[in-house]
Residue, then its C-alpha position, 0 to 999 in steps of 0.5 A: x491549497x490541494x497538496x500530493x504526497x510520493x508513491x512508489x510502488x516497488x517492482x513486483x507488487x500487485x495492487x488488488x482489485x478496487x483496494x486505495x493508497x492514500x500517501x498520509x505523511x511527507x515522506x509519502x507511501x510505498x509499495x514494498x519489492x513483491x508485497x501483495x495489497x488485498x484487494x477492496x483494501x484501504x491500505x495507508x501506511x508503507x507496506x514493507x517488502x514481501x508483506x501481504x497487506x488486506x482490509x479497511x484499515x490494510x493491516x500485515x497478514x501471514x501467507 
């Protein structure tokens, strides 16, 4: 049985080219308002509003 979890991408969020988003938790995955996901990032957890995440797995950086 295949199961799909919820995913929410809020207003102003940017998802870089070839980024992968995986909603592993039952509650799903949220990409916060004005958040940035870098190109080729592997996101397996929610990203807070205004945060920038990069890498595999994605980690928050300060810009």
